[in-house]
N, C-alpha and C positions, 0 to 999 in steps of 0.2 A: 501447573501454569495452564490457564485456559486459552484455547485457541479459538480466535474469531476470524472473520474477513475485514479486509481494510475499509470497506463500506461501512462497518458497525463502529468504527473509531471516532471518537469524540473530537472535536477541535483541542488543540494544544496538548494532546496526549502523544507519547513516544511509544513506539512498538518495534519489536525485532521480527523480520520477516523469517516466517518458519517453512514457507513453500509455496509453490504455484501449482495450482490445479488446472490442467487443460494440455492441449496438444502442442506441438513443436512451435506452431505459429505465435501462440499466445505467449509461451516462455520466451520466445525469441524477442517479441515486441517488448515484453516487460524487461529483459536482460538489456535491450537497447536503450530503455529509459534510464538505466545504471541502478535499477533495483534487482538485488540479487539475495539469496538466502542468507542469513545472518546479519544483514543490513539494517540499522537502525534508521526508522523513519519518524519525521515529527509532523503530524497533520496540523497544517497552518489554517486550512480551510476546508469545511464539509458542510455542503448546504443538506438540509434535513432531507428534501424530497428530490431534488434534481441537480445536475450540474456536476462537473468534474470535482475530485477531490485534490487539494492542492498540498503536496507533502515537500518537506525538505529531505534530501538524501545527499550525502557527501557534499554539503554546502551549496547544493543547487535545488532551485525550486521546480518540482516536475507535477504537471496535471495529469492525473490518471482518471479515466472516465470510470463511470460506474460500473459498467460490465466487467472492465479489467479488474477494478478493485475488489469485486466479488470472487474473483479467482486467487487472490493473493491471502494467504493464510498468515495470520500475526499472532503474536502474544504481547501483552501490555508489558513495557519495560519502565522500570522504576529507577 
């Protein structure tokens, strides 16, 4: 299974969170958003160049900034 970062995922794709790369602050912020290892995320909006990535997790839409998205490792969910 190929691992990529959340900022590389296309619109309408579903992914499984494999992990978070970063220090305590980064991991804590992502956990506060409701995103945890093993969760399935569906990318609802992903601008090509800029802006946050809108994902659906646990039935809620969450906007993840590009910097944070680069720290979330995912694999494509079929």
